[in-house]
C-alpha positions, 0 to 999 in steps of 0.5 A: 208862339203862333201869330195867326189863327189855325188854317182851318179856323173860319175867320169870317165866323170869328169876326161875326161872333166877336161883333155879335158879343160886343154888340150885346155889350153895347146894347145891354152892358149889364147883361150876362157875360163871362168877362168884366165890364164897367166903371167900377171894374176899370177903377178898382182893378185897372187903375183908372181915375174914378173922377175922370170916368164920372165926367164921361157920359155913363153909357161909355164906361158902362160898356167898357170891357178892356183888360188893362189901362193903356193910359197908365203907360205914358200920359198923352200930350196936348196936340198929339194925334191918337188912334184907338184900335177897337175903341168900343163904346169910347171910354179910352177914346174920350179920355184920350181926346180930353188929354190931347186937347183941341190942338190934337185929334182922337180917332177911334176905329171899331168893327161893331156898328153899335159900339162905334155909334155909342162912342160917337154919341158919347163924344157928341154929348161931351161936345168934343170936336176933336174926336172922329169914330170910324167903322173899320177893322184892325187888319185894314185900318181906315187911317192914312199912312204915317198920320198918328203919333200914338196908337192905343188899344185895350184887349183887342189885338188878342181877338185879331186872327192875324197878329202880324198883319195887325202890327203891320197896319199899326206901323203903317199908320204911325209917324216915325218916332210914334209909340204904342200904348197897348193893353192886352192878353198874352199867354206864356205857352203855346196853345193847343190846336184844339184851343186855338180852333175854339171860337168861343174861347177867342170871343171871350 
């Protein structure tokens, strides 16, 4: 199974297209997209708690476009430091911050400025002093070595052109004994070269 994009794929264009799509989601989450979004989707199809989501600023779950529920894997513990890779508008990040409490930290990284700003604004609206949102890329995480207890991510690693480098970055920032709680899309069979070179399919 391939772990990196085809040699001929324009990875800069891929990055720009992904950022463009998710900037649109941040600015107009009710626009025309070919993937699911929003709080209703998160609760009805992915098992998020509707009461918890209702306590967040509505802009955050409105722009949610994840594919699973990393919080369902294991409950985050008070005092832990959590990194959310591709935090988007911050729904998973804010839930993490509330669960780790004031003795913990929740760090969000996103490469789309509009999404990072939406997450930052939502954390400020909630008065969460244990949240930090950083602009950055999964392939070069702006996070110190061995500084994170838990890495969460939701539908983002599949968008990264070099999976091996992305996981190397994850293991670089995890503390010894740290854990992953990832929700993502996987395929059961090798995709054709034509499919893997189609940026429109990557960005969905």
